[in-house]
N, C-alpha and C positions, 0 to 999 in steps of 0.2 A: 504494500500500500504506500503510495507517495506520502511524503511528509510535508507539513506546512513549513513556511519560511519562519525563521526565528527573527522577527522584526517587530518593532512597536506597531500595534494595530488598534484601531484603524488610523491611517494617516489623514491629514486634511484632504478634502477632495482635490483631485487633480483636474485642472481645466485645460482644454485646448481651444482652438478657435471656435469649434462648434459643439464640443462635447464636455461632459463632466464624468469623471471616473470616481466612484465612491464605494464605500462598503455597502453590501446588500442590506436591505430593510424589508420589513414585513410587506410593505406595499408592492414589492417587486415579485411576490410569489406568483401571481397570474402570468407574468411574462416568463418566469422560470418554467412554469408548467408548459407554456407554449414552446419554449426552446427545447425542452427535454422530450416532448411528445411530437415534435415536427419531423415528418418523413423527409422533407426537403433539407432541414438542418443536419439530419443524421445520415444523409446519403453515403458519406464516406466514413461514418463512425459506427458502423455495425447495425444501423437501423434505429428507429425511435423506440421508446418505451411506451407501453399502452397508457393513454391519458389517465384513465382511472387509477392505475397503479401509481403514476407520478403524483396525482392529487392526494392519494392516501399516504404516501411515504414522504413527501417533501415537507420539511419542517416549516414552521411559521416564518422564520427568517432563513431563507435558503443560503447555503454556502457562506457562512459568516466568518470563516477562518482567514488568517493572514495571507495576503496575496490574492484574494478574491475581490475583483472589482466589477461592479455594475457599470455598464456604459449607458449613459443617459443623453438623450437628444431632445431638446425642447420639453424637458420635464418628464419624459417617459423612457423607461428602460428599453433599449434596442439590442443590447448584447451583454456578454459576460466575458471577462478576461480572468484567467486563473494562472497564477504563478505559484508553483510549489516544487519541491524537490522531487526529482525522478526517483522512483523506487530502486532499491539495490538490485532487484531482480530484473530491472529494465535492461536495455542495451548497455554494455560496459562503458561506452563513450558518454552515456547520459547519466549513469547512476550517481545520485547525490547532487547533481547540478540543478539549478533552477530550470524549470521546464515551463515554457509558454504555451498555454492553450487558450482558445477563444471560440465563442459561438455567437452568431448574430441572427436575429430574426430575418426572414427573407425580405421583409419590406425595407430593411436597412442595407441590403446588398447593393453593390454597384455605386456607392456614393463616397467611397474612400474612408468610411468610418473605422473599418478594421485597421487600416494602416495608421490612421491618426491616433487611435486609442492605444494600439499596441506600442507605437513609438513612445507615447507618454508613459505607459506602464514600464517599458524597458528603461526609460530615463529615471523613473522613480526607483526601480530595482538597482540600477547602477549606483545610486546614492545610498540606498538602504543596505546593499550587500556589495561594497566596492571590491573590484578585482575578480568578480565571478563571471565566467562565461555562462551563457544561457543556451539551452537546447530547445529544439522544436521538432516534433515528429508529425508527419502527415502522409496520407496516401499519395503515391505518385500520380494517380488518376485525378486527384483534386487539383486541377490546373490553377484555379484561383488561389488556393492556399500555397501552392508552389511559387506563384508569382509574388505573393505577399511575403513569403519567407525570404526570397531574394531581395525584395525591396527593403526589408528590415535589416539586411546585412547578414543573414544566415548562409553558411556555406555547407555543402554536403560533406558528411562524415562517412555515412554508409547507407546502403539500401538493404532491406531485409524483408522477409515474407512473414506476415502476421495477419490474423483476422481475415484470412482468405484473400489477401491482396498484397501487392508490393507497397512497402512503406519507405519513406525517406526520412532520414535523421540528419538534421543540420545543427550547427553550432554557430553562435555569435560570440566573437571574442569580447572579453571585458574591455570597456573603453579605457584608453590610456589617460591617466590623470594629467591635467595641465591645461 
């Protein structure tokens, strides 16, 4: 099981030109249900969970742990970014490193929100955990995610087969102070 980051939590909300990244709140629960139950969102993630199951199992405040950011646009949740340490049983190149994951509602796709919010989260992480490289894994078939990884500065470490598909593992070097 991946571990949370050992950082003070929650931080002050992070703001970009169009977005706010903040800790999850109870008001975000319906959007989390939509994210977790969406067939479109989970095309490359092994498929959606049944909506009724998500509604029964999701806590009142979803994903409240360190590194879990709601992405908000115009006062509404449009996505979720999660930074946590990759499990020791994960790929050796990733084990123990901060791992970037993200999900966005389909209505938010194609507007650059993922790149904008992931860049802000990575900047926050560089300050919170200086000197740490970050990893990201995605299916090679997910061309949008592959483009985003390149845009964010991730470079390929390896490809592997898991969950019945070819996966890509990239690393983003820690920023050089200065």
